C-alpha positions in Angstrom: 93.5 93.4 65.6 91.3 90.8 67.5 92.5 87.9 69.5 94.0 84.9 67.5 91.9 81.8 67.0 92.9 79.2 69.6 93.4 75.6 68.3 94.3 72.9 70.7 94.9 69.2 70.0 93.1 66.6 72.0 93.4 62.8 72.3 92.2 60.5 69.5 92.8 63.1 66.8 90.5 65.6 68.4 90.6 69.4 68.3 89.3 72.3 70.4 88.8 75.4 68.2 87.9 78.7 69.8 87.3 81.9 67.9 85.8 85.2 69.1 83.7 87.3 66.7 81.5 90.4 66.6 77.8 90.0 66.1 77.8 90.4 62.3 80.5 87.8 61.7 79.1 85.5 64.3 75.9 85.3 62.3 77.9 84.8 59.0 80.0 82.1 60.7 76.8 80.2 61.7 75.4 80.4 58.2 78.6 79.1 56.6 78.9 76.4 59.3 75.5 75.0 58.5 76.2 74.9 54.7 79.6 73.3 55.2 78.2 70.7 57.7 75.5 69.7 55.3 77.9 69.6 52.3 80.6 67.4 53.9 78.2 65.2 55.7 76.5 64.4 52.4 79.8 63.7 50.7 81.1 61.5 53.4 81.3 57.7 53.1 78.3 56.5 55.1 80.2 53.4 56.2 83.1 55.3 57.7 81.6 58.0 59.8 84.4 57.9 62.4 84.5 61.6 63.3 82.0 64.0 64.9 82.0 67.8 65.1 80.1 69.4 67.9 79.9 73.2 67.7 79.0 75.2 70.8 78.2 78.7 69.7 77.2 81.2 72.4 77.4 84.8 73.5 80.3 85.4 75.9 79.4 86.3 79.5 79.3 90.0 80.0 77.2 90.9 83.0 79.2 91.1 86.2 77.6 89.4 89.2 78.6 89.0 92.8 78.1 85.7 94.5 78.9 83.9 97.8 80.6 80.5 98.0 79.5 77.5 100.0 83.1 77.0 101.1 84.0 76.9 104.8 87.5 76.3 106.2 87.7 75.4 109.8 90.4 76.5 112.3 92.0 73.1 111.9 92.1 73.5 108.1 89.2 71.2 107.4 87.4 72.2 104.1 83.7 71.9 104.2 80.7 73.2 102.3 77.3 74.5 103.5 74.5 73.1 101.3 73.6 75.2 98.2 71.1 74.2 95.5 69.9 76.1 92.4 66.7 75.4 90.5 65.7 76.9 87.1 62.2 76.9 85.6 60.5 74.5 88.0 57.2 74.3 89.8 57.6 75.7 93.3 55.7 72.7 94.9 58.5 70.4 93.7 61.1 72.7 95.3 59.2 72.8 98.5 58.7 69.0 98.6 62.4 68.5 98.0 63.3 71.0 100.7 61.2 69.0 103.2 62.9 65.8 102.0 66.3 67.4 102.4 65.5 68.6 105.9 64.1 65.3 107.1 66.2 62.7 105.2 69.7 64.3 105.8 69.2 65.7 109.3 69.6 69.2 108.0 69.1 72.5 109.8 66.1 74.5 108.5 66.3 75.2 104.7 66.3 78.8 103.5 64.4 79.3 100.2 65.2 82.2 97.9 63.6 83.2 94.6 65.1 85.2 91.7 62.2 84.9 89.3 58.6 83.7 89.8 55.3 83.6 87.9 52.1 81.5 87.6 51.4 79.1 84.8 48.1 78.5 83.1 47.0 76.2 85.9 47.7 78.9 88.5 50.8 77.1 89.9 53.8 79.0 91.0 57.0 78.3 89.0 60.4 80.0 88.6 64.0 80.0 89.6 64.8 79.1 93.3 67.7 78.6 95.6 68.0 76.5 98.7 70.5 77.1 101.5 71.2 75.0 104.6 74.0 76.2 107.0 74.9 72.7 108.2 78.5 71.9 107.2 79.1 69.0 104.8 81.9 67.4 102.9 82.1 68.2 99.2 81.3 64.6 98.3 78.2 64.6 100.6 76.9 67.7 98.8 77.3 65.9 95.4 75.4 62.9 96.7 72.6 64.9 98.1 72.2 67.1 95.0 72.1 64.0 92.8 68.8 63.0 94.6 67.2 66.4 93.8 65.9 68.1 90.7 68.3 71.0 90.9 70.0 72.4 87.8 72.3 70.0 86.1 74.9 72.6 85.1 75.0 73.9 88.6 75.8 70.4 89.9 78.6 69.9 87.3 80.5 73.2 87.4 82.2 72.7 90.8 83.5 69.3 89.6 85.6 71.0 86.9 86.1 74.5 88.4 89.5 74.7 90.1 88.1 76.1 93.3 85.7 73.1 93.8 82.9 74.9 95.5 79.3 76.1 94.8 78.3 79.7 94.2 74.9 81.4 94.5 74.1 84.9 93.4 74.2 87.6 96.1 73.9 90.8 94.2 72.0 92.3 91.3 72.2 90.8 87.8 71.8 93.6 85.3 68.3 95.0 85.9 67.4 92.1 88.2 67.6 92.7 91.9 69.3 90.3 94.3 67.3 87.1 95.1 64.4 87.5 97.5 64.0 85.5 100.7 60.8 83.4 100.3 60.5 81.2 103.4 62.1 78.7 105.7 61.4 75.0 105.6 61.8 73.3 109.0 60.8 73.5 112.6 61.8 76.9 114.1 60.8 75.8 117.6 63.6 73.2 117.8 67.3 73.7 118.8 69.9 72.5 116.3 73.1 71.0 117.4 74.6 70.3 114.0 77.8 72.3 113.3 76.9 75.3 111.1 78.8 78.1 109.4 78.8 81.3 111.4 80.1 83.2 108.4 77.2 82.3 106.3 74.7 83.0 109.1 76.1 86.4 109.7 75.9 87.2 105.9 72.3 86.1 105.8 71.4 88.2 108.8 73.1 91.2 107.3 71.6 90.9 103.8 68.1 89.6 104.9 67.2 91.1 108.3 63.6 89.8 107.8 64.7 86.2 108.0 63.3 84.5 111.2 65.7 83.4 113.9 66.9 79.8 114.0 68.1 78.3 117.2 71.6 77.2 116.2 73.6 75.8 119.2 76.9 74.8 117.4 78.3 77.7 115.5 81.9 77.1 114.1 83.2 80.4 115.4 84.4 81.6 112.0 83.0 85.1 111.4 81.8 86.8 108.3 85.4 87.9 107.5 86.0 84.2 106.6 83.2 84.1 104.0 84.3 83.6 100.4 82.8 86.2 98.0 83.4 86.0 94.2 82.6 88.0 91.1 81.8 86.3 87.9 80.2 87.0 84.5 77.1 85.7 83.0 75.5 86.1 79.6 72.0 85.5 80.9 70.4 88.9 81.6 
């Protein structure tokens, strides 16, 4: 037997209904849901439409993916985050402009740019899915504020606000047939020395995974090695 349908009461006479189906009955359910929705909406009193039903139907995550977290915990217990940012289906020139803005406006260390998918549109412009990483340590609230000034993915910005670990995750490993994200370039002045406090754990991970990345002159490593890096495994339904 399959898992039982989960029905939970919410405030204001609301309900959360969760049911898991195979592909055949998933399609049947959608067909019946459309018919029922049209039927009962048509029969309802148009002056008393006090209830709304929103159905979120989707394939369950099934592809295992490894990722690294932005979380840093200092020797004194202070919880910080390096800056992670994720962009989906966007022109690369927008990402590059925002990386420069991030570097200059927020006194960031150089910004590492990674790409997971990339193509050219009909105008010959590069677009795709990109990730930005800066190793400067921030408070969680500072990361939220900075991200809100960028065009990064809305879901990516929201998930840490509700996820119990309260941190950001970027993909490190392969995703199905897709290989790990590729290093694209660094935005920032590599001739300068940087005195901002940065995460040594994240730096060591970058140097291990991407030996081709140019050297940045960091002068204030936090002394927390790669053994302090938080790695996670999660599932995605996006191949």
